[in-house]
C-alpha positions as a printed Julia matrix, in Angstrom:
185×3 Matrix{Float64}:
 130.1   105.19   73.08
 128.93  104.4    76.62
 129.34  108.06   77.56
 127.21  109.19   74.62
 124.46  106.73   75.56
 124.69  107.82   79.18
 124.38  111.51   78.21
 121.4   110.75   75.94
 119.8   108.75   78.75
 120.3   111.66   81.18
 118.84  114.13   78.71
 115.82  111.86   78.32
 115.35  111.59   82.09
 115.78  115.31   82.67
 113.5   116.45   79.87
 110.26  117.68   81.48
 107.32  115.5    80.55
 105.45  118.6    79.43
 107.98  119.08   76.62
 106.98  115.79   75.02
 103.77  116.4    73.12
 101.3   114.14   71.39
  98.31  116.45   71.67
  97.4   115.36   75.2
  97.9   117.4    78.33
 101.07  116.41   80.16
 102.09  117.34   83.65
 105.6   117.18   85.0
 105.02  118.65   88.46
 102.46  120.13   90.79
 103.24  123.56   89.34
  99.9   123.6    87.48
  97.95  121.69   90.12
  99.33  123.66   93.07
  97.1   126.54   92.05
  94.16  124.24   92.77
  95.23  123.52   96.32
  94.81  126.1    99.02
  96.33  125.95  102.48
  94.3   123.76  104.82
  91.42  125.39  106.64
  89.42  124.11  109.56
  86.79  121.63  108.39
  83.29  122.98  108.9
  80.48  121.19  110.72
  79.0   119.47  107.67
  82.05  117.24  107.16
  83.58  119.32  104.4
  87.17  120.3   104.03
  87.86  123.22  101.72
  91.54  122.75  100.97
  90.71  122.1    97.3
  89.55  125.25   95.55
  86.09  124.4    94.15
  86.41  127.13   91.53
  89.46  125.4    90.05
  88.28  121.76   90.14
  87.39  121.94   86.45
  91.11  122.56   85.73
  92.18  119.23   87.24
  92.89  116.72   84.44
  90.95  113.47   84.05
  94.07  111.73   82.81
  97.77  112.19   83.42
  99.98  111.29   80.49
 103.38  110.26   81.77
 106.36  109.28   79.61
 105.27  105.71   78.91
 101.81  105.35   80.46
  98.58  107.23   81.17
  96.82  107.33   84.56
  93.06  107.67   84.96
  90.43  106.93   87.63
  87.44  104.59   87.82
  85.15  104.79   90.85
  82.3   103.03   92.55
  80.54  105.11   95.23
  77.57  103.94   97.27
  75.41  104.33  100.36
  74.03  101.21  102.05
  70.32  101.16  102.95
  70.0    97.41  103.61
  67.41   96.51  106.27
  70.14   95.9   108.88
  71.6    99.42  108.5
  70.83  102.26  110.89
  67.89  104.57  110.06
  68.88  106.87  107.22
  71.46  104.42  105.88
  75.21  104.16  106.27
  77.63  106.93  105.26
  79.18  107.06  101.8
  81.71  104.37  100.9
  83.77  104.0    97.78
  86.33  102.11   95.77
  88.77  104.11   93.66
  90.87  102.49   90.92
  93.85  104.27   89.44
  94.61  102.56   86.14
  97.95  102.79   84.32
  97.17  102.35   80.65
  99.97  101.45   78.26
 102.08   99.32   80.62
 101.68   95.83   82.07
 102.18   96.63   85.76
 101.24   99.57   87.95
 104.25  101.82   88.64
 105.43  100.99   92.18
 106.54  104.58   92.76
 102.99  105.98   92.35
 101.16  106.32   95.68
  97.64  107.61   96.35
  97.92  110.18   99.13
  94.6   112.02   99.44
  91.01  111.82   98.23
  88.28  114.41   97.98
  84.61  113.96   97.03
  83.12  117.21   95.72
  79.36  117.69   95.72
  79.33  121.43   95.03
  81.33  124.55   95.84
  80.43  124.46   99.53
  80.41  120.7   100.17
  83.78  119.02   99.77
  84.63  115.94  101.81
  88.17  114.68  102.38
  88.79  111.07  103.34
  90.63  110.65  106.61
  92.06  107.3   105.61
  92.43  105.25  102.47
  92.75  101.48  102.6
  94.75   99.82   99.86
  92.97   96.83   98.32
  94.37   93.98   96.2
  94.22   94.89   92.5
  92.13   92.93   90.02
  94.7    93.52   87.27
  98.45   94.2    87.45
  98.16   97.7    85.92
  95.93   99.18   88.63
  96.01  100.34   92.22
  92.82  100.19   94.27
  91.95  102.08   97.45
  88.73  102.19   99.42
  87.23  104.56  101.95
  84.27  104.58  104.3
  82.57  106.94  106.76
  81.93  109.54  104.07
  79.13  112.08  104.14
  75.47  111.06  104.06
  74.76  112.7   100.72
  71.7   111.41   98.89
  72.11  108.55   96.41
  71.65  109.37   92.73
  73.58  112.64   92.81
  76.7   113.29   90.75
  79.97  114.18   92.44
  83.56  114.73   91.34
  86.32  112.55   92.8
  89.81  114.04   93.1
  92.92  112.17   94.22
  96.41  113.4    94.97
  99.02  110.94   93.77
 102.73  111.16   94.46
 105.66  109.79   92.52
 107.95  108.62   95.33
 110.99  108.55   93.03
 110.73  112.21   92.04
 108.73  113.54   95.0
 106.29  115.21   92.58
 102.55  115.24   93.3
  99.66  115.4    90.88
  95.91  115.89   91.12
  93.69  113.61   89.06
  89.9   113.77   88.72
  86.92  111.64   87.76
  83.94  113.92   86.97
  80.23  113.25   87.35
  80.42  110.05   89.38
  77.02  108.79   90.61
  76.48  107.82   94.25
  74.72  104.46   94.05
  72.23  103.05   96.56
  72.23   99.47   97.85
  68.99   98.17   99.41
């Protein structure tokens, strides 16, 4: 009996997530998302990094449905124009929350590896460093960044993150579309 349960357990673990369907898009590897990622190129002078293909950003999912939870992004992006800031304001800053819906705690094996802010096809900014922040709730992971581009407040951008499952080594791209850059005065 133990062997039968063990075999069923192995079959469950080895079944690709994409084979389990409830009408939502499921990803089990970077196979689909790899097409969205081009080999790194030299960043150009306007602080953009074009290693995400802007033509394929629309193909990046806004949620990742895993076996027993769903991941999605919430963002807060802003530029500071308080009186004590330098002329023209401070560069873009942001807080990115990855939320795991359907479970009580955030999966410890999920790590946020990269972040891109996409203004348009020619202006894509990649964060050089992400700082992990304490979560507000147990089912989320929060990172922040600073020293972004000096894009004007009020515009809409797309936010893309690369997350990695450290247990399987698989990476995924996840997107939040039409995020507004706020202005603080």
